[in-house]
All heavy atoms as a GROMACS GRO file, in nm:
protein
  650
    1ALA      N    1   2.031   3.514   9.816
    1ALA     CA    2   2.042   3.525   9.672
    1ALA      C    3   2.150   3.605   9.627
    1ALA      O    4   2.220   3.675   9.702
    1ALA     CB    5   1.913   3.573   9.614
    2ASP      N    6   2.185   3.603   9.497
    2ASP     CA    7   2.294   3.668   9.448
    2ASP      C    8   2.285   3.828   9.465
    2ASP      O    9   2.175   3.875   9.425
    2ASP     CB   10   2.316   3.632   9.296
    2ASP     CG   11   2.443   3.702   9.232
    2ASP    OD1   12   2.539   3.730   9.304
    2ASP    OD2   13   2.421   3.730   9.114
    3VAL      N   14   2.380   3.889   9.517
    3VAL     CA   15   2.371   4.035   9.558
    3VAL      C   16   2.341   4.112   9.422
    3VAL      O   17   2.263   4.208   9.419
    3VAL     CB   18   2.499   4.088   9.620
    3VAL    CG1   19   2.497   4.231   9.643
    3VAL    CG2   20   2.516   4.006   9.750
    4GLU      N   21   2.417   4.080   9.319
    4GLU     CA   22   2.395   4.152   9.192
    4GLU      C   23   2.258   4.132   9.133
    4GLU      O   24   2.201   4.224   9.085
    4GLU     CB   25   2.498   4.097   9.081
    4GLU     CG   26   2.641   4.141   9.118
    4GLU     CD   27   2.663   4.286   9.116
    4GLU    OE1   28   2.609   4.362   9.025
    4GLU    OE2   29   2.730   4.341   9.208
    5LYS      N   30   2.198   4.012   9.144
    5LYS     CA   31   2.057   3.985   9.106
    5LYS      C   32   1.962   4.078   9.184
    5LYS      O   33   1.866   4.140   9.122
    5LYS     CB   34   2.028   3.855   9.113
    5LYS     CG   35   1.897   3.801   9.057
    5LYS     CD   36   1.877   3.662   9.065
    5LYS     CE   37   1.741   3.615   9.004
    5LYS     NZ   38   1.726   3.463   9.002
    6LEU      N   39   1.986   4.082   9.312
    6LEU     CA   40   1.890   4.159   9.399
    6LEU      C   41   1.908   4.313   9.359
    6LEU      O   42   1.809   4.388   9.354
    6LEU     CB   43   1.929   4.145   9.541
    6LEU     CG   44   1.879   4.018   9.604
    6LEU    CD1   45   1.928   4.002   9.744
    6LEU    CD2   46   1.730   4.001   9.591
    7LYS      N   47   2.030   4.354   9.335
    7LYS     CA   48   2.054   4.506   9.294
    7LYS      C   49   1.983   4.527   9.160
    7LYS      O   50   1.915   4.636   9.143
    7LYS     CB   51   2.204   4.529   9.267
    7LYS     CG   52   2.277   4.553   9.409
    7LYS     CD   53   2.428   4.592   9.381
    7LYS     CE   54   2.502   4.608   9.505
    7LYS     NZ   55   2.642   4.644   9.475
    8LEU      N   56   1.991   4.440   9.067
    8LEU     CA   57   1.928   4.451   8.935
    8LEU      C   58   1.773   4.461   8.956
    8LEU      O   59   1.708   4.546   8.898
    8LEU     CB   60   1.960   4.340   8.848
    8LEU     CG   61   1.894   4.338   8.706
    8LEU    CD1   62   1.929   4.470   8.634
    8LEU    CD2   63   1.934   4.214   8.621
    9ILE      N   64   1.716   4.369   9.037
    9ILE     CA   65   1.573   4.373   9.061
    9ILE      C   66   1.525   4.504   9.123
    9ILE      O   67   1.430   4.559   9.080
    9ILE     CB   68   1.523   4.250   9.142
    9ILE    CG1   69   1.542   4.115   9.060
    9ILE    CG2   70   1.392   4.262   9.193
    9ILE    CD1   71   1.520   3.992   9.138
   10GLU      N   72   1.607   4.551   9.221
   10GLU     CA   73   1.573   4.675   9.285
   10GLU      C   74   1.573   4.796   9.190
   10GLU      O   75   1.498   4.881   9.190
   10GLU     CB   76   1.654   4.699   9.406
   10GLU     CG   77   1.624   4.616   9.530
   10GLU     CD   78   1.480   4.635   9.582
   10GLU    OE1   79   1.420   4.744   9.559
   10GLU    OE2   80   1.435   4.553   9.658
   11THR      N   81   1.678   4.790   9.106
   11THR     CA   82   1.695   4.896   9.001
   11THR      C   83   1.575   4.892   8.908
   11THR      O   84   1.516   4.996   8.877
   11THR     CB   85   1.826   4.881   8.920
   11THR    OG1   86   1.932   4.884   9.019
   11THR    CG2   87   1.832   4.984   8.818
   12LEU      N   88   1.538   4.771   8.859
   12LEU     CA   89   1.425   4.765   8.772
   12LEU      C   90   1.295   4.809   8.836
   12LEU      O   91   1.220   4.880   8.775
   12LEU     CB   92   1.410   4.618   8.717
   12LEU     CG   93   1.514   4.578   8.621
   12LEU    CD1   94   1.501   4.418   8.598
   12LEU    CD2   95   1.499   4.642   8.495
   13ARG      N   96   1.276   4.777   8.957
   13ARG     CA   97   1.163   4.824   9.031
   13ARG      C   98   1.152   4.967   9.054
   13ARG      O   99   1.052   5.039   9.034
   13ARG     CB  100   1.151   4.752   9.182
   13ARG     CG  101   1.124   4.603   9.161
   13ARG     CD  102   1.113   4.542   9.299
   13ARG     NE  103   0.985   4.585   9.355
   13ARG     CZ  104   0.968   4.643   9.469
   13ARG    NH1  105   1.071   4.665   9.552
   13ARG    NH2  106   0.849   4.672   9.524
   14THR      N  107   1.270   5.034   9.078
   14THR     CA  108   1.284   5.178   9.086
   14THR      C  109   1.256   5.246   8.954
   14THR      O  110   1.176   5.343   8.946
   14THR     CB  111   1.419   5.223   9.131
   14THR    OG1  112   1.451   5.158   9.261
   14THR    CG2  113   1.433   5.367   9.147
   15VAL      N  114   1.308   5.191   8.850
   15VAL     CA  115   1.287   5.260   8.718
   15VAL      C  116   1.140   5.251   8.669
   15VAL      O  117   1.086   5.331   8.604
   15VAL     CB  118   1.385   5.192   8.620
   15VAL    CG1  119   1.351   5.228   8.472
   15VAL    CG2  120   1.527   5.229   8.643
   16THR      N  121   1.079   5.131   8.696
   16THR     CA  122   0.940   5.106   8.650
   16THR      C  123   0.838   5.169   8.745
   16THR      O  124   0.716   5.176   8.706
   16THR     CB  125   0.914   4.962   8.639
   16THR    OG1  126   0.936   4.890   8.758
   16THR    CG2  127   1.007   4.903   8.528
   17SER      N  128   0.875   5.215   8.863
   17SER     CA  129   0.783   5.266   8.962
   17SER      C  130   0.707   5.388   8.908
   17SER      O  131   0.760   5.481   8.853
   17SER     CB  132   0.854   5.304   9.092
   17SER     OG  133   0.764   5.350   9.184
   18GLY      N  134   0.572   5.383   8.912
   18GLY     CA  135   0.490   5.498   8.875
   18GLY      C  136   0.469   5.506   8.728
   18GLY      O  137   0.396   5.592   8.684
   19LYS      N  138   0.517   5.415   8.646
   19LYS     CA  139   0.503   5.426   8.506
   19LYS      C  140   0.390   5.320   8.466
   19LYS      O  141   0.415   5.199   8.469
   19LYS     CB  142   0.630   5.393   8.435
   19LYS     CG  143   0.730   5.501   8.464
   19LYS     CD  144   0.860   5.478   8.391
   19LYS     CE  145   0.951   5.598   8.409
   19LYS     NZ  146   0.994   5.620   8.549
   20ILE      N  147   0.274   5.364   8.430
   20ILE     CA  148   0.158   5.288   8.406
   20ILE      C  149   0.195   5.178   8.297
   20ILE      O  150   0.154   5.071   8.302
   20ILE     CB  151   0.032   5.371   8.372
   20ILE    CG1  152  -0.004   5.444   8.497
   20ILE    CG2  153  -0.081   5.279   8.317
   20ILE    CD1  154  -0.117   5.545   8.473
   21TYR      N  155   0.258   5.223   8.193
   21TYR     CA  156   0.288   5.130   8.078
   21TYR      C  157   0.386   5.026   8.112
   21TYR      O  158   0.414   4.930   8.031
   21TYR     CB  159   0.331   5.216   7.951
   21TYR     CG  160   0.449   5.306   7.982
   21TYR    CD1  161   0.578   5.266   7.956
   21TYR    CD2  162   0.433   5.440   8.025
   21TYR    CE1  163   0.692   5.348   7.984
   21TYR    CE2  164   0.544   5.525   8.052
   21TYR     CZ  165   0.663   5.475   8.038
   21TYR     OH  166   0.770   5.557   8.050
   22LEU      N  167   0.454   5.035   8.235
   22LEU     CA  168   0.547   4.932   8.276
   22LEU      C  169   0.501   4.860   8.396
   22LEU      O  170   0.578   4.783   8.458
   22LEU     CB  171   0.684   4.990   8.297
   22LEU     CG  172   0.758   5.047   8.175
   22LEU    CD1  173   0.883   5.121   8.213
   22LEU    CD2  174   0.787   4.930   8.075
   23GLU      N  175   0.376   4.876   8.442
   23GLU     CA  176   0.340   4.820   8.566
   23GLU      C  177   0.331   4.663   8.558
   23GLU      O  178   0.353   4.599   8.658
   23GLU     CB  179   0.197   4.865   8.602
   23GLU     CG  180   0.075   4.828   8.520
   23GLU     CD  181  -0.048   4.900   8.576
   23GLU    OE1  182  -0.049   4.995   8.645
   23GLU    OE2  183  -0.155   4.852   8.525
   24LEU      N  184   0.312   4.608   8.443
   24LEU     CA  185   0.309   4.457   8.433
   24LEU      C  186   0.454   4.410   8.458
   24LEU      O  187   0.476   4.308   8.526
   24LEU     CB  188   0.259   4.413   8.298
   24LEU     CG  189   0.242   4.264   8.274
   24LEU    CD1  190   0.151   4.203   8.383
   24LEU    CD2  191   0.177   4.236   8.137
   25GLU      N  192   0.551   4.467   8.401
   25GLU     CA  193   0.687   4.438   8.415
   25GLU      C  194   0.730   4.454   8.564
   25GLU      O  195   0.806   4.371   8.621
   25GLU     CB  196   0.781   4.508   8.321
   25GLU     CG  197   0.773   4.474   8.179
   25GLU     CD  198   0.640   4.517   8.100
   25GLU    OE1  199   0.575   4.610   8.162
   25GLU    OE2  200   0.627   4.468   7.996
   26ARG      N  201   0.684   4.563   8.619
   26ARG     CA  202   0.717   4.590   8.764
   26ARG      C  203   0.659   4.473   8.848
   26ARG      O  204   0.716   4.428   8.944
   26ARG     CB  205   0.662   4.723   8.808
   26ARG     CG  206   0.698   4.760   8.953
   26ARG     CD  207   0.666   4.898   8.980
   26ARG     NE  208   0.666   4.957   9.112
   26ARG     CZ  209   0.743   4.930   9.210
   26ARG    NH1  210   0.852   4.845   9.199
   26ARG    NH2  211   0.744   4.979   9.332
   27ALA      N  212   0.547   4.437   8.815
   27ALA     CA  213   0.479   4.328   8.895
   27ALA      C  214   0.554   4.197   8.877
   27ALA      O  215   0.569   4.124   8.977
   27ALA     CB  216   0.332   4.299   8.847
   28ARG      N  217   0.605   4.174   8.765
   28ARG     CA  218   0.684   4.045   8.742
   28ARG      C  219   0.806   4.050   8.822
   28ARG      O  220   0.843   3.949   8.893
   28ARG     CB  221   0.720   4.032   8.595
   28ARG     CG  222   0.596   3.996   8.518
   28ARG     CD  223   0.636   3.979   8.371
   28ARG     NE  224   0.524   3.937   8.290
   28ARG     CZ  225   0.507   3.981   8.175
   28ARG    NH1  226   0.583   4.060   8.111
   28ARG    NH2  227   0.392   3.944   8.108
   29VAL      N  228   0.889   4.156   8.823
   29VAL     CA  229   1.007   4.159   8.901
   29VAL      C  230   0.982   4.167   9.055
   29VAL      O  231   1.055   4.118   9.139
   29VAL     CB  232   1.105   4.274   8.859
   29VAL    CG1  233   1.162   4.248   8.724
   29VAL    CG2  234   1.048   4.417   8.867
   30THR      N  235   0.871   4.234   9.090
   30THR     CA  236   0.832   4.235   9.230
   30THR      C  237   0.807   4.097   9.283
   30THR      O  238   0.844   4.064   9.390
   30THR     CB  239   0.707   4.331   9.253
   30THR    OG1  240   0.745   4.466   9.206
   30THR    CG2  241   0.672   4.336   9.390
   31ARG      N  242   0.724   4.013   9.201
   31ARG     CA  243   0.692   3.879   9.245
   31ARG      C  244   0.825   3.802   9.250
   31ARG      O  245   0.843   3.719   9.346
   31ARG     CB  246   0.595   3.819   9.145
   31ARG     CG  247   0.562   3.669   9.170
   31ARG     CD  248   0.483   3.661   9.298
   31ARG     NE  249   0.463   3.526   9.348
   31ARG     CZ  250   0.518   3.462   9.444
   31ARG    NH1  251   0.599   3.528   9.517
   31ARG    NH2  252   0.491   3.344   9.470
   32LYS      N  253   0.920   3.824   9.162
   32LYS     CA  254   1.047   3.748   9.173
   32LYS      C  255   1.121   3.787   9.300
   32LYS      O  256   1.173   3.709   9.363
   32LYS     CB  257   1.127   3.789   9.048
   32LYS     CG  258   1.223   3.687   9.003
   32LYS     CD  259   1.291   3.721   8.871
   32LYS     CE  260   1.208   3.688   8.755
   32LYS     NZ  261   1.203   3.548   8.709
   33LEU      N  262   1.117   3.914   9.333
   33LEU     CA  263   1.182   3.971   9.458
   33LEU      C  264   1.112   3.901   9.579
   33LEU      O  265   1.180   3.853   9.670
   33LEU     CB  266   1.186   4.115   9.460
   33LEU     CG  267   1.238   4.179   9.592
   33LEU    CD1  268   1.388   4.137   9.606
   33LEU    CD2  269   1.216   4.329   9.587
   34ALA      N  270   0.984   3.900   9.580
   34ALA     CA  271   0.913   3.839   9.691
   34ALA      C  272   0.948   3.690   9.700
   34ALA      O  273   0.962   3.646   9.818
   34ALA     CB  274   0.757   3.854   9.673
   35ALA      N  275   0.962   3.621   9.595
   35ALA     CA  276   0.998   3.476   9.596
   35ALA      C  277   1.140   3.456   9.653
   35ALA      O  278   1.160   3.371   9.740
   35ALA     CB  279   0.985   3.419   9.455
   36ILE      N  280   1.230   3.545   9.617
   36ILE     CA  281   1.356   3.534   9.669
   36ILE      C  282   1.367   3.562   9.816
   36ILE      O  283   1.427   3.488   9.900
   36ILE     CB  284   1.453   3.638   9.603
   36ILE    CG1  285   1.476   3.602   9.460
   36ILE    CG2  286   1.585   3.655   9.675
   36ILE    CD1  287   1.540   3.703   9.368
   37LYS      N  288   1.293   3.666   9.864
   37LYS     CA  289   1.284   3.702  10.008
   37LYS      C  290   1.218   3.583  10.084
   37LYS      O  291   1.263   3.551  10.194
   37LYS     CB  292   1.210   3.827  10.037
   37LYS     CG  293   1.277   3.950   9.973
   37LYS     CD  294   1.400   3.980  10.044
   37LYS     CE  295   1.466   4.111   9.999
   37LYS     NZ  296   1.596   4.126  10.065
   38GLU      N  297   1.112   3.527  10.028
   38GLU     CA  298   1.044   3.412  10.097
   38GLU      C  299   1.140   3.286  10.105
   38GLU      O  300   1.153   3.229  10.209
   38GLU     CB  301   0.921   3.371  10.025
   38GLU     CG  302   0.846   3.267  10.087
   38GLU     CD  303   0.720   3.231  10.017
   38GLU    OE1  304   0.693   3.272   9.892
   38GLU    OE2  305   0.641   3.150  10.065
   39ALA      N  306   1.214   3.263  10.003
   39ALA     CA  307   1.320   3.150  10.001
   39ALA      C  308   1.427   3.177  10.107
   39ALA      O  309   1.473   3.085  10.160
   39ALA     CB  310   1.376   3.135   9.864
   40GLU      N  311   1.463   3.299  10.130
   40GLU     CA  312   1.566   3.344  10.233
   40GLU      C  313   1.511   3.334  10.367
   40GLU      O  314   1.582   3.361  10.469
   40GLU     CB  315   1.624   3.477  10.197
   40GLU     CG  316   1.702   3.481  10.077
   40GLU     CD  317   1.742   3.637  10.039
   40GLU    OE1  318   1.697   3.725  10.097
   40GLU    OE2  319   1.840   3.637   9.959
   41GLY      N  320   1.370   3.322  10.379
   41GLY     CA  321   1.311   3.318  10.510
   41GLY      C  322   1.269   3.451  10.566
   41GLY      O  323   1.213   3.457  10.674
   42ASP      N  324   1.275   3.556  10.481
   42ASP     CA  325   1.228   3.684  10.516
   42ASP      C  326   1.084   3.709  10.472
   42ASP      O  327   1.054   3.782  10.379
   42ASP     CB  328   1.324   3.793  10.454
   42ASP     CG  329   1.305   3.928  10.513
   42ASP    OD1  330   1.203   3.947  10.598
   42ASP    OD2  331   1.379   4.021  10.490
   43ILE      N  332   0.993   3.642  10.547
   43ILE     CA  333   0.850   3.635  10.509
   43ILE      C  334   0.794   3.776  10.518
   43ILE      O  335   0.711   3.818  10.436
   43ILE     CB  336   0.779   3.536  10.588
   43ILE    CG1  337   0.844   3.401  10.586
   43ILE    CG2  338   0.625   3.536  10.556
   43ILE    CD1  339   0.843   3.335  10.449
   44ALA      N  340   0.831   3.855  10.620
   44ALA     CA  341   0.771   3.981  10.642
   44ALA      C  342   0.809   4.073  10.518
   44ALA      O  343   0.722   4.147  10.476
   44ALA     CB  344   0.825   4.043  10.774
   45GLU      N  345   0.934   4.073  10.475
   45GLU     CA  346   0.975   4.157  10.363
   45GLU      C  347   0.910   4.112  10.238
   45GLU      O  348   0.861   4.190  10.158
   45GLU     CB  349   1.124   4.155  10.344
   45GLU     CG  350   1.179   4.236  10.236
   45GLU     CD  351   1.151   4.381  10.252
   45GLU    OE1  352   1.126   4.429  10.366
   45GLU    OE2  353   1.148   4.458  10.154
   46ALA      N  354   0.896   3.973  10.216
   46ALA     CA  355   0.824   3.920  10.099
   46ALA      C  356   0.675   3.977  10.094
   46ALA      O  357   0.627   4.017   9.993
   46ALA     CB  358   0.828   3.773  10.094
   47ALA      N  359   0.608   3.969  10.210
   47ALA     CA  360   0.466   4.014  10.210
   47ALA      C  361   0.462   4.165  10.188
   47ALA      O  362   0.374   4.207  10.121
   47ALA     CB  363   0.410   3.979  10.351
   48SER      N  364   0.550   4.240  10.243
   48SER     CA  365   0.558   4.380  10.226
   48SER      C  366   0.585   4.428  10.075
   48SER      O  367   0.514   4.507  10.033
   48SER     CB  368   0.670   4.447  10.313
   48SER     OG  369   0.688   4.576  10.292
   49VAL      N  370   0.677   4.352  10.015
   49VAL     CA  371   0.699   4.380   9.875
   49VAL      C  372   0.577   4.358   9.788
   49VAL      O  373   0.546   4.436   9.700
   49VAL     CB  374   0.817   4.296   9.830
   49VAL    CG1  375   0.826   4.291   9.672
   49VAL    CG2  376   0.948   4.345   9.880
   50LEU      N  377   0.501   4.253   9.818
   50LEU     CA  378   0.389   4.219   9.737
   50LEU      C  379   0.271   4.313   9.762
   50LEU      O  380   0.188   4.343   9.677
   50LEU     CB  381   0.334   4.074   9.766
   50LEU     CG  382   0.415   3.962   9.691
   50LEU    CD1  383   0.358   3.830   9.740
   50LEU    CD2  384   0.411   3.983   9.548
   51GLN      N  385   0.261   4.372   9.888
   51GLN     CA  386   0.163   4.470   9.919
   51GLN      C  387   0.168   4.595   9.839
   51GLN      O  388   0.070   4.667   9.826
   51GLN     CB  389   0.160   4.496  10.067
   51GLN     CG  390   0.120   4.373  10.157
   51GLN     CD  391  -0.023   4.318  10.122
   51GLN    OE1  392  -0.108   4.387  10.093
   51GLN    NE2  393  -0.035   4.191  10.119
   52GLU      N  394   0.292   4.621   9.788
   52GLU     CA  395   0.317   4.744   9.707
   52GLU      C  396   0.240   4.737   9.572
   52GLU      O  397   0.222   4.839   9.516
   52GLU     CB  398   0.457   4.763   9.686
   52GLU     CG  399   0.541   4.796   9.813
   52GLU     CD  400   0.690   4.799   9.784
   52GLU    OE1  401   0.736   4.806   9.662
   52GLU    OE2  402   0.761   4.786   9.884
   53LEU      N  403   0.215   4.620   9.520
   53LEU     CA  404   0.154   4.606   9.393
   53LEU      C  405   0.012   4.650   9.396
   53LEU      O  406  -0.066   4.617   9.487
   53LEU     CB  407   0.162   4.462   9.341
   53LEU     CG  408   0.298   4.408   9.311
   53LEU    CD1  409   0.278   4.268   9.262
   53LEU    CD2  410   0.351   4.482   9.191
   54GLN      N  411  -0.030   4.715   9.291
   54GLN     CA  412  -0.167   4.761   9.271
   54GLN      C  413  -0.257   4.637   9.227
   54GLN      O  414  -0.217   4.567   9.138
   54GLN     CB  415  -0.182   4.870   9.167
   54GLN     CG  416  -0.100   4.997   9.192
   54GLN     CD  417  -0.152   5.062   9.330
   54GLN    OE1  418  -0.276   5.077   9.344
   54GLN    NE2  419  -0.067   5.106   9.412
   55VAL      N  420  -0.367   4.623   9.297
   55VAL     CA  421  -0.452   4.506   9.268
   55VAL      C  422  -0.500   4.508   9.118
   55VAL      O  423  -0.507   4.403   9.055
   55VAL     CB  424  -0.580   4.513   9.357
   55VAL    CG1  425  -0.675   4.403   9.320
   55VAL    CG2  426  -0.531   4.495   9.496
   56GLU      N  427  -0.516   4.626   9.055
   56GLU     CA  428  -0.557   4.642   8.924
   56GLU      C  429  -0.457   4.578   8.830
   56GLU      O  430  -0.493   4.536   8.717
   56GLU     CB  431  -0.577   4.789   8.881
   56GLU     CG  432  -0.685   4.854   8.958
   56GLU     CD  433  -0.653   4.907   9.106
   56GLU    OE1  434  -0.526   4.896   9.138
   56GLU    OE2  435  -0.736   4.953   9.175
   57THR      N  436  -0.331   4.571   8.861
   57THR     CA  437  -0.232   4.523   8.774
   57THR      C  438  -0.258   4.367   8.750
   57THR      O  439  -0.228   4.320   8.633
   57THR     CB  440  -0.092   4.531   8.841
   57THR    OG1  441  -0.072   4.674   8.869
   57THR    CG2  442   0.022   4.483   8.753
   58TYR      N  443  -0.313   4.306   8.851
   58TYR     CA  444  -0.336   4.155   8.824
   58TYR      C  445  -0.429   4.126   8.702
   58TYR      O  446  -0.415   4.026   8.649
   58TYR     CB  447  -0.386   4.096   8.952
   58TYR     CG  448  -0.304   4.109   9.078
   58TYR    CD1  449  -0.350   4.144   9.191
   58TYR    CD2  450  -0.162   4.078   9.062
   58TYR    CE1  451  -0.264   4.164   9.305
   58TYR    CE2  452  -0.077   4.102   9.175
   58TYR     CZ  453  -0.134   4.135   9.297
   58TYR     OH  454  -0.051   4.152   9.407
   59GLY      N  455  -0.516   4.218   8.679
   59GLY     CA  456  -0.613   4.195   8.568
   59GLY      C  457  -0.537   4.193   8.435
   59GLY      O  458  -0.592   4.135   8.334
   60SER      N  459  -0.421   4.251   8.419
   60SER     CA  460  -0.350   4.257   8.287
   60SER      C  461  -0.245   4.142   8.279
   60SER      O  462  -0.186   4.136   8.175
   60SER     CB  463  -0.280   4.396   8.274
   60SER     OG  464  -0.187   4.422   8.377
   61MET      N  465  -0.231   4.068   8.384
   61MET     CA  466  -0.141   3.959   8.381
   61MET      C  467  -0.206   3.832   8.321
   61MET      O  468  -0.327   3.822   8.318
   61MET     CB  469  -0.097   3.923   8.527
   61MET     CG  470  -0.019   4.037   8.594
   61MET     SD  471   0.017   3.996   8.764
   61MET     CE  472   0.170   3.928   8.752
   62GLU      N  473  -0.126   3.740   8.281
   62GLU     CA  474  -0.177   3.607   8.244
   62GLU      C  475  -0.242   3.551   8.365
   62GLU      O  476  -0.210   3.566   8.486
   62GLU     CB  477  -0.059   3.511   8.206
   62GLU     CG  478   0.020   3.553   8.088
   62GLU     CD  479   0.139   3.472   8.072
   62GLU    OE1  480   0.157   3.361   8.132
   62GLU    OE2  481   0.230   3.506   7.979
   63LYS      N  482  -0.348   3.470   8.338
   63LYS     CA  483  -0.427   3.419   8.448
   63LYS      C  484  -0.352   3.336   8.552
   63LYS      O  485  -0.369   3.364   8.680
   63LYS     CB  486  -0.540   3.331   8.392
   63LYS     CG  487  -0.643   3.297   8.495
   63LYS     CD  488  -0.760   3.228   8.426
   63LYS     CE  489  -0.880   3.242   8.517
   63LYS     NZ  490  -1.005   3.213   8.451
   64ARG      N  491  -0.257   3.254   8.509
   64ARG     CA  492  -0.178   3.179   8.604
   64ARG      C  493  -0.089   3.265   8.690
   64ARG      O  494  -0.075   3.244   8.808
   64ARG     CB  495  -0.093   3.080   8.523
   64ARG     CG  496  -0.010   2.989   8.612
   64ARG     CD  497  -0.032   2.838   8.558
   64ARG     NE  498   0.056   2.746   8.630
   64ARG     CZ  499   0.014   2.666   8.729
   64ARG    NH1  500  -0.108   2.686   8.775
   64ARG    NH2  501   0.090   2.590   8.783
   65LYS      N  502  -0.016   3.363   8.625
   65LYS     CA  503   0.064   3.458   8.704
   65LYS      C  504  -0.015   3.532   8.802
   65LYS      O  505   0.028   3.559   8.918
   65LYS     CB  506   0.144   3.554   8.599
   65LYS     CG  507   0.231   3.469   8.512
   65LYS     CD  508   0.365   3.454   8.571
   65LYS     CE  509   0.462   3.397   8.462
   65LYS     NZ  510   0.570   3.330   8.524
   66SER      N  511  -0.133   3.583   8.758
   66SER     CA  512  -0.224   3.664   8.837
   66SER      C  513  -0.260   3.580   8.961
   66SER      O  514  -0.259   3.633   9.077
   66SER     CB  515  -0.340   3.708   8.757
   66SER     OG  516  -0.433   3.773   8.842
   67THR      N  517  -0.306   3.457   8.937
   67THR     CA  518  -0.345   3.370   9.051
   67THR      C  519  -0.229   3.342   9.149
   67THR      O  520  -0.257   3.354   9.266
   67THR     CB  521  -0.398   3.235   8.994
   67THR    OG1  522  -0.504   3.265   8.903
   67THR    CG2  523  -0.449   3.150   9.106
   68ASP      N  524  -0.110   3.331   9.089
   68ASP     CA  525   0.008   3.309   9.181
   68ASP      C  526   0.034   3.426   9.266
   68ASP      O  527   0.058   3.414   9.390
   68ASP     CB  528   0.126   3.278   9.084
   68ASP     CG  529   0.255   3.262   9.174
   68ASP    OD1  530   0.269   3.182   9.258
   68ASP    OD2  531   0.343   3.343   9.140
   69CYS      N  532   0.023   3.552   9.207
   69CYS     CA  533   0.051   3.674   9.289
   69CYS      C  534  -0.061   3.697   9.395
   69CYS      O  535  -0.027   3.727   9.509
   69CYS     CB  536   0.052   3.792   9.194
   69CYS     SG  537   0.209   3.806   9.103
   70VAL      N  538  -0.181   3.675   9.355
   70VAL     CA  539  -0.289   3.694   9.457
   70VAL      C  540  -0.277   3.594   9.567
   70VAL      O  541  -0.288   3.624   9.682
   70VAL     CB  542  -0.423   3.680   9.384
   70VAL    CG1  543  -0.540   3.681   9.480
   70VAL    CG2  544  -0.446   3.797   9.289
   71ALA      N  545  -0.245   3.464   9.533
   71ALA     CA  546  -0.230   3.363   9.630
   71ALA      C  547  -0.116   3.398   9.733
   71ALA      O  548  -0.135   3.383   9.857
   71ALA     CB  549  -0.207   3.227   9.572
   72ALA      N  550  -0.002   3.439   9.675
   72ALA     CA  551   0.106   3.474   9.757
   72ALA      C  552   0.075   3.592   9.848
   72ALA      O  553   0.105   3.600   9.962
   72ALA     CB  554   0.228   3.510   9.676
   73ARG      N  555   0.001   3.693   9.790
   73ARG     CA  556  -0.037   3.806   9.860
   73ARG      C  557  -0.128   3.781   9.979
   73ARG      O  558  -0.125   3.841  10.082
   73ARG     CB  559  -0.102   3.910   9.762
   73ARG     CG  560  -0.120   4.046   9.826
   73ARG     CD  561  -0.167   4.144   9.727
   73ARG     NE  562  -0.195   4.271   9.786
   73ARG     CZ  563  -0.200   4.385   9.716
   73ARG    NH1  564  -0.182   4.383   9.594
   73ARG    NH2  565  -0.228   4.501   9.783
   74LEU      N  566  -0.215   3.678   9.961
   74LEU     CA  567  -0.300   3.638  10.075
   74LEU      C  568  -0.226   3.544  10.162
   74LEU      O  569  -0.258   3.552  10.286
   74LEU     CB  570  -0.416   3.560  10.014
   74LEU     CG  571  -0.512   3.641   9.926
   74LEU    CD1  572  -0.616   3.555   9.863
   74LEU    CD2  573  -0.581   3.757  10.015
   75ARG      N  574  -0.129   3.459  10.119
   75ARG     CA  575  -0.072   3.360  10.205
   75ARG      C  576   0.039   3.423  10.302
   75ARG      O  577   0.037   3.391  10.416
   75ARG     CB  578  -0.006   3.250  10.112
   75ARG     CG  579   0.073   3.151  10.180
   75ARG     CD  580   0.122   3.043  10.092
   75ARG     NE  581   0.184   3.101   9.970
   75ARG     CZ  582   0.311   3.142   9.964
   75ARG    NH1  583   0.389   3.141  10.069
   75ARG    NH2  584   0.369   3.192   9.852
   76LEU      N  585   0.121   3.513  10.245
   76LEU     CA  586   0.240   3.562  10.311
   76LEU      C  587   0.202   3.632  10.437
   76LEU      O  588   0.263   3.605  10.549
   76LEU     CB  589   0.326   3.640  10.230
   76LEU     CG  590   0.406   3.562  10.120
   76LEU    CD1  591   0.479   3.640  10.028
   76LEU    CD2  592   0.503   3.466  10.191
   77PRO      N  593   0.104   3.722  10.450
   77PRO     CA  594   0.076   3.791  10.568
   77PRO      C  595   0.029   3.699  10.678
   77PRO      O  596   0.052   3.727  10.794
   77PRO     CB  597  -0.034   3.891  10.526
   77PRO     CG  598  -0.012   3.912  10.386
   77PRO     CD  599   0.035   3.783  10.336
   78ARG      N  600  -0.030   3.590  10.648
   78ARG     CA  601  -0.072   3.498  10.742
   78ARG      C  602   0.044   3.432  10.821
   78ARG      O  603   0.037   3.405  10.936
   78ARG     CB  604  -0.158   3.382  10.684
   78ARG     CG  605  -0.286   3.431  10.620
   78ARG     CD  606  -0.356   3.320  10.570
   78ARG     NE  607  -0.402   3.247  10.693
   78ARG     CZ  608  -0.523   3.209  10.711
   78ARG    NH1  609  -0.615   3.233  10.632
   78ARG    NH2  610  -0.550   3.144  10.822
   79HIS      N  611   0.165   3.430  10.759
   79HIS     CA  612   0.284   3.372  10.822
   79HIS      C  613   0.351   3.482  10.907
   79HIS      O  614   0.436   3.440  10.994
   79HIS     CB  615   0.378   3.325  10.714
   79HIS     CG  616   0.330   3.209  10.646
   79HIS    ND1  617   0.311   3.079  10.696
   79HIS    CD2  618   0.298   3.186  10.511
   79HIS    CE1  619   0.266   2.991  10.609
   79HIS    NE2  620   0.250   3.058  10.497
   80THR      N  621   0.313   3.607  10.890
   80THR     CA  622   0.375   3.712  10.962
   80THR      C  623   0.288   3.751  11.082
   80THR      O  624   0.332   3.839  11.166
   80THR     CB  625   0.410   3.838  10.874
   80THR    OG1  626   0.291   3.891  10.831
   80THR    CG2  627   0.499   3.798  10.771
   81GLY      N  628   0.168   3.706  11.085
   81GLY     CA  629   0.071   3.750  11.193
   81GLY      C  630  -0.016   3.861  11.149
   81GLY      O  631  -0.110   3.894  11.217
   82ASP      N  632   0.016   3.926  11.036
   82ASP     CA  633  -0.071   4.029  10.984
   82ASP      C  634  -0.198   3.969  10.910
   82ASP      O  635  -0.181   3.879  10.843
   82ASP     CB  636   0.006   4.117  10.872
   82ASP     CG  637   0.099   4.214  10.932
   82ASP    OD1  638   0.087   4.235  11.052
   82ASP    OD2  639   0.184   4.275  10.858
   83ARG      N  640  -0.297   4.020  10.948
   83ARG     CA  641  -0.421   3.969  10.881
   83ARG      C  642  -0.508   4.078  10.841
   83ARG      O  643  -0.566   4.152  10.846
   83ARG     CB  644  -0.497   3.872  10.971
   83ARG     CG  645  -0.417   3.746  10.992
   83ARG     CD  646  -0.492   3.635  11.058
   83ARG     NE  647  -0.399   3.531  11.076
   83ARG     CZ  648  -0.434   3.419  11.124
   83ARG    NH1  649  -0.560   3.387  11.157
   83ARG    NH2  650  -0.345   3.322  11.126
   0.00000   0.00000   0.00000
């Protein structure tokens, strides 16, 4: 993926880290980063990134987005051998 886009995503994740009022936005950019890592073939990193998200965050997301994140969080570790 574009290096500048990855830098921006990482910066947004750093700025939003630990801020409860921004956890939904952090979850969105984290999911985007995981999708990029998965597309690049770095399944282990994609799974690791998603594991950082707090499960409670999914409750404040739109149902479709929440389902997508939970499904990815369950699916990716299976591809890395982590269960």
